[in-house]
Structures are given as C-alpha cells and as structure tokens.
C-alpha positions as CSV (number, residue, x, y, z in Angstrom):
1,X,-39.6,66.5,-104.5
2,X,-41.2,63.3,-103.1
3,X,-43.7,63.0,-100.2
4,X,-44.3,59.9,-98.0
5,X,-46.8,59.1,-95.5
6,X,-45.4,57.8,-92.2
7,X,-47.6,55.2,-90.7
8,X,-47.9,54.4,-87.0
9,X,-45.5,51.4,-87.2
10,X,-42.7,53.5,-88.7
11,X,-43.2,52.3,-92.4
12,X,-43.8,54.9,-95.2
13,X,-45.8,54.8,-98.3
14,X,-45.2,57.2,-101.3
15,X,-47.8,59.8,-101.9
16,X,-48.4,59.6,-105.7
17,X,-50.6,62.7,-106.0
18,X,-48.6,65.7,-104.7
19,X,-51.5,68.0,-105.1
20,X,-53.5,66.2,-102.5
21,X,-51.2,67.4,-99.8
22,X,-50.6,71.2,-99.2
23,X,-47.5,71.2,-96.9
24,X,-47.3,74.9,-96.9
25,X,-50.1,74.9,-94.2
26,X,-48.5,72.2,-92.1
27,X,-45.9,72.6,-89.3
28,X,-42.5,71.6,-90.3
29,X,-39.7,70.0,-88.1
30,X,-36.6,68.0,-88.2
31,X,-35.7,64.7,-86.5
32,X,-33.4,65.7,-83.5
33,X,-31.5,62.4,-83.0
34,X,-29.4,61.1,-85.9
35,X,-30.1,57.4,-85.0
36,X,-33.9,58.1,-85.4
37,X,-33.4,59.6,-88.8
38,X,-31.1,56.7,-89.8
39,X,-33.8,54.2,-88.6
40,X,-36.6,55.8,-90.5
41,X,-34.6,55.6,-93.8
42,X,-33.2,52.2,-93.1
43,X,-36.5,50.6,-92.4
44,X,-37.9,52.1,-95.7
45,X,-34.8,52.3,-97.8
46,X,-36.2,50.8,-101.0
47,X,-39.3,52.9,-100.8
48,X,-37.5,56.2,-100.1
49,X,-34.1,55.8,-102.0
50,X,-34.6,52.8,-104.2
51,X,-31.8,50.8,-102.5
52,X,-31.8,47.5,-100.8
53,X,-30.6,47.6,-97.1
54,X,-27.4,45.6,-96.4
55,X,-25.9,46.7,-93.1
56,X,-26.1,49.5,-90.6
57,X,-22.9,51.1,-89.0
58,X,-20.7,49.0,-91.4
59,X,-16.9,49.0,-90.6
60,X,-15.3,49.5,-94.0
61,X,-11.8,50.0,-92.7
62,X,-11.0,50.0,-88.9
63,X,-13.4,50.0,-86.1
64,X,-13.2,53.8,-85.9
65,X,-14.6,54.4,-89.5
66,X,-18.2,53.3,-89.9
67,X,-20.6,53.7,-92.8
68,X,-24.1,54.8,-91.5
69,X,-25.9,52.5,-94.0
70,X,-24.6,50.3,-96.7
71,X,-27.1,49.3,-99.4
72,X,-27.2,48.1,-103.0
73,X,-29.3,49.7,-105.8
74,X,-31.2,47.9,-108.5
75,X,-28.2,48.3,-110.9
76,X,-26.1,46.3,-108.4
77,X,-24.1,49.3,-107.4
78,X,-23.2,49.7,-103.7
79,X,-24.7,52.6,-101.9
80,X,-23.4,54.5,-98.9
81,X,-25.9,56.6,-97.0
82,X,-24.8,59.2,-94.4
83,X,-27.1,61.2,-92.2
84,X,-27.1,64.5,-90.3
85,X,-30.4,65.6,-88.8
86,X,-29.8,69.2,-89.3
87,X,-26.8,70.9,-91.1
88,X,-24.4,68.5,-93.0
89,X,-21.4,69.2,-90.9
90,X,-18.8,68.0,-93.4
91,X,-20.7,64.9,-94.2
92,X,-19.8,65.0,-98.0
93,X,-16.1,64.9,-97.2
94,X,-16.7,62.1,-94.9
95,X,-18.7,60.1,-97.5
96,X,-16.0,60.8,-100.2
97,X,-13.6,59.0,-97.8
98,X,-15.9,56.0,-97.6
99,X,-16.4,55.9,-101.3
100,X,-12.6,55.7,-101.8
101,X,-12.2,53.0,-99.2
102,X,-15.0,51.0,-100.8
103,X,-13.3,51.2,-104.2
104,X,-10.2,49.8,-102.7
105,X,-11.6,47.4,-100.0
106,X,-9.6,44.2,-99.4
107,X,-10.8,40.7,-100.6
108,X,-12.0,39.8,-97.2
109,X,-14.3,42.8,-97.0
110,X,-15.6,42.2,-100.6
111,X,-16.4,38.6,-99.6
112,X,-18.2,39.8,-96.6
113,X,-20.3,42.4,-98.5
114,X,-21.0,39.7,-101.3
115,X,-22.5,37.5,-98.5
116,X,-24.7,40.4,-97.3
117,X,-26.0,40.8,-100.8
118,X,-26.4,37.2,-101.8
119,X,-30.1,37.2,-101.7
120,X,-30.5,40.4,-103.8
121,X,-28.1,40.1,-106.5
122,X,-25.7,37.5,-108.1
123,X,-23.0,40.1,-108.8
124,X,-22.0,43.5,-107.4
125,X,-20.8,46.4,-109.6
126,X,-17.7,47.4,-107.6
127,X,-16.5,50.0,-110.0
128,X,-19.4,52.5,-109.4
129,X,-20.4,52.8,-105.8
130,X,-22.7,55.8,-105.0
131,X,-22.9,58.2,-102.0
132,X,-26.3,59.6,-100.7
133,X,-26.1,62.3,-98.2
134,X,-29.3,63.1,-96.2
135,X,-29.5,66.2,-94.1
136,X,-31.8,69.0,-93.1
137,X,-29.6,71.6,-95.0
138,X,-26.2,71.9,-96.6
139,X,-23.4,74.5,-96.5
140,X,-21.8,75.8,-99.7
141,X,-18.4,73.9,-99.4
142,X,-19.4,71.8,-102.5
143,X,-22.3,73.7,-103.8
144,X,-20.2,75.9,-106.1
145,X,-18.6,72.8,-107.6
146,X,-20.1,70.1,-109.8
147,X,-20.4,67.1,-107.7
148,X,-19.7,63.7,-109.5
149,X,-22.7,61.8,-110.8
150,X,-22.6,59.1,-108.2
151,X,-23.1,61.5,-105.3
152,X,-26.6,62.7,-104.3
153,X,-27.2,65.2,-101.7
154,X,-30.9,65.3,-100.5
155,X,-32.8,67.3,-97.8
156,X,-35.6,66.0,-95.7
157,X,-38.4,67.6,-93.8
158,X,-41.0,66.3,-91.5
159,X,-44.6,67.8,-91.6
160,X,-47.2,67.2,-88.9
161,X,-45.2,64.3,-87.6
162,X,-46.5,62.0,-90.3
163,X,-45.3,63.3,-93.6
164,X,-41.7,63.0,-94.9
165,X,-40.5,65.3,-97.7
166,X,-37.4,64.3,-99.6
167,X,-35.8,66.8,-102.1
168,X,-32.6,67.7,-103.8
169,X,-30.4,69.9,-101.7
170,X,-30.1,73.5,-102.1
171,X,-26.7,74.7,-100.9
172,X,-26.6,77.7,-98.5
173,X,-24.4,80.6,-99.5
174,X,-21.2,81.6,-97.6
175,X,-22.7,84.8,-96.3
176,X,-25.3,82.8,-94.2
177,X,-22.7,80.4,-93.1
178,X,-20.4,83.1,-91.7
179,X,-23.3,84.4,-89.6
180,X,-24.1,81.0,-88.4
181,X,-20.5,80.4,-87.5
182,X,-20.2,83.7,-85.3
183,X,-23.5,82.7,-83.5
184,X,-22.1,79.2,-82.7
185,X,-18.8,80.5,-81.4
186,X,-20.7,82.7,-78.9
187,X,-22.9,79.7,-77.8
188,X,-19.9,77.4,-77.3
189,X,-18.2,79.8,-74.8
190,X,-21.5,80.2,-73.1
191,X,-22.4,76.6,-72.9
192,X,-18.9,75.6,-71.8
193,X,-19.1,77.8,-68.8
194,X,-22.4,76.6,-67.8
195,X,-21.4,73.0,-68.3
196,X,-18.2,73.3,-66.3
197,X,-20.3,75.0,-63.5
198,X,-22.7,72.0,-63.5
199,X,-19.9,69.5,-63.3
200,X,-18.0,71.3,-60.5
201,X,-21.2,71.5,-58.5
202,X,-21.7,67.7,-58.6
203,X,-19.1,67.2,-55.7
204,X,-16.8,69.3,-53.8
205,X,-13.8,67.1,-54.5
206,X,-13.9,67.3,-58.3
207,X,-10.5,68.4,-59.7
208,X,-10.3,69.7,-63.3
209,X,-7.0,69.1,-65.2
210,X,-5.8,70.5,-68.5
211,X,-3.7,68.2,-70.6
212,X,-2.9,67.5,-74.3
213,X,-5.0,64.8,-76.0
214,X,-4.6,63.1,-79.4
215,X,-2.5,65.2,-81.7
216,X,-1.9,67.8,-79.1
217,X,-5.6,68.9,-78.9
218,X,-6.3,70.6,-75.5
219,X,-8.4,68.4,-73.3
220,X,-10.0,69.3,-69.8
221,X,-10.3,66.1,-67.6
222,X,-12.4,66.0,-64.4
223,X,-11.9,63.6,-61.7
224,X,-12.7,63.0,-58.1
225,X,-9.9,64.0,-55.7
226,X,-9.7,60.5,-54.4
227,X,-9.6,59.0,-57.9
228,X,-6.6,58.4,-60.2
229,X,-8.6,58.3,-63.5
230,X,-11.0,61.0,-64.8
231,X,-14.7,60.3,-65.3
232,X,-15.0,62.8,-68.0
233,X,-12.9,64.6,-70.7
234,X,-14.1,67.6,-72.5
235,X,-12.8,68.9,-75.8
236,X,-13.9,72.4,-76.9
237,X,-14.2,72.6,-80.7
238,X,-14.8,75.8,-82.8
239,X,-18.6,75.2,-83.2
240,X,-19.4,72.5,-80.5
241,X,-18.4,70.7,-77.4
242,X,-17.5,67.1,-77.3
243,X,-17.9,65.1,-74.0
244,X,-16.2,61.8,-73.5
245,X,-17.8,59.9,-70.6
246,X,-15.8,57.0,-69.1
247,X,-18.3,54.2,-68.4
248,X,-15.9,52.5,-66.1
249,X,-15.7,55.5,-63.8
250,X,-19.1,57.2,-64.0
251,X,-22.9,56.1,-64.2
252,X,-25.2,58.2,-66.2
253,X,-28.7,58.0,-67.7
254,X,-29.4,58.6,-71.4
255,X,-33.2,59.3,-71.8
256,X,-32.7,61.2,-75.1
257,X,-30.3,58.8,-76.7
258,X,-27.7,61.3,-77.4
259,X,-24.7,59.1,-76.4
260,X,-22.8,57.4,-79.2
261,X,-20.3,54.7,-78.5
262,X,-16.6,55.4,-79.7
263,X,-14.3,52.5,-78.8
264,X,-14.3,52.2,-74.9
265,X,-15.9,55.8,-74.4
266,X,-19.2,57.3,-74.6
267,X,-19.3,60.5,-76.6
268,X,-21.9,63.3,-76.6
269,X,-21.7,66.3,-79.0
270,X,-23.3,69.5,-77.6
271,X,-24.4,71.7,-80.4
272,X,-26.5,74.5,-79.1
273,X,-28.7,75.1,-76.0
274,X,-31.3,72.4,-77.0
275,X,-28.9,69.5,-76.6
276,X,-27.5,71.1,-73.4
277,X,-30.9,71.3,-71.8
278,X,-31.4,67.7,-72.5
279,X,-28.2,66.8,-70.8
280,X,-28.7,68.9,-67.6
281,X,-30.1,67.0,-64.8
282,X,-29.8,63.5,-66.5
283,X,-26.3,62.4,-67.2
284,X,-24.9,63.0,-63.9
285,X,-27.9,62.0,-61.7
286,X,-26.0,59.2,-60.2
287,X,-23.0,59.7,-57.8
288,X,-19.5,59.7,-59.1
C-alpha cells in the first residue's frame, strides 16, 4: 500500500511514514469521472507509478482504439495505463488487446513513440511492454488465474479529498458479482423507462423508432416529426444504457463532463441512478 498527499494544485507527494496517517478514521470516496482520475494519475505519473508520461488518449491502431495513458518506465519499457473510476468493467481484456497491438505496432507508430520518448531514453525495450490497470475494484474474471508478470492491477481510494491510497487489487468473488449483476439489470429497466419518459416529454412531436444498428444490435432512435435524422440513439446493454447524442442535430450542456467523443457522436454511459440524476435537466435544456 502507498499513500500520497494531494496538494491544492493537483500534484501529489508520497507519505513516507504510513503510521502518521490513520485512514480508518477518514471518509473514503472514489472519483466519479474517469477523466478526472486519469488526469490525477497523468499529472503525477512518475510519483505514483514510477513511469514517465508520453501521451494521453493515444491511438495505437485506428481512431476507435485509444490507450488512456502511454508512458515509459525507468527500464525503458512502454507502459499502458487504463482507468475505471469504480469497477474494472472488462478493462483487463481491453488492456491485453492494447498490449498485443503495441507488440506488433507498425514502423510509423514505433517512430512516433520514439519521438515522444526522445528526451527520456535513447532506446525503447519493445519486447516487454507493461499494462497497469487502475480501478476502484475488480471482478474475479482474472483473479483465479495468474496474470503475466507485466500486468499490474491496482486499486485506488480517496480519503478526505486530499489523500490518495494505491494498493494491489483484491479480486471480488463470483458470488458477489452475481448479486451485483441482478441489481444492475433491475436498475437498467427502471432507468430506461424514466429516461424515455423524459425524452418524450421534451416535445410533443418526438418520434421513437426501433432499428438494427451495428452488428444487428437493437437501437431506439429519437427524432422530431419534422426532421429526417434522429438527434439521439439509445442502446440498452445488459448492465447499462448508452446514449449517442448527435451534435449536428441537438444542443446540450455537459456540466458534469460525462460526455465522451466517439467519432462524430457524443456518448454517455448511464450506469446507475447517480449518473442518471446528473443527466436529468441538463442535457436537453436547449430546444431540439
């Protein structure tokens, strides 16, 4: 376990004497927004993870596949860092994909990465890239198997808003995950009905249309009766709802910075009532 003091400007300093801080008496929380968690680590990457920062949101393959953070450690090995503010949500599998792509990246990408690292090292060890996953907690999908030595899964906690705890992950057993899954299924059904009601109340002329999306995935599109193109697509997943906002056809506010850019669309993942409450009353404030 390691503890870091978070200073007002967002930098961190390591707390060497762990006995000087009793975190058991402090209030614990997570960082709600993934980008905020990513920024905290990227701004202090060398202090927290012992890696030099190279690039953020790096496209290792196509523009649809981005590494959250690309760094290089003190042994000249490239480091991929992926973040999830709460549960890992398949992050390890995603990171393994990036590792494979990094091992087989084309010459132009190698030249680009070399240029990013030119002030840090004279040579990169391409044969042994590392993966570091940062999350609030982990499922047991990989916990029962021995992960390769170049993969580290760590957890984080925030105490009293100014202390960061970083520790090795403890994988949650399948019996807890099953209970969590059942709860999420109920929440998705409930939240979808409330979300659709909110959308339909925006304007009397809104028309919902069911269609097949990419790979035949069911999609519900919403458009004004006088419009040809939808302003919103919704995909219901098993554990969450994904909203695709069309910036060309709808204006919206994003005070909680929940929107992520995905090509020409803006994407919001609704996981639980907390995110839903943040969306209500903000995203469709402006007329359609």
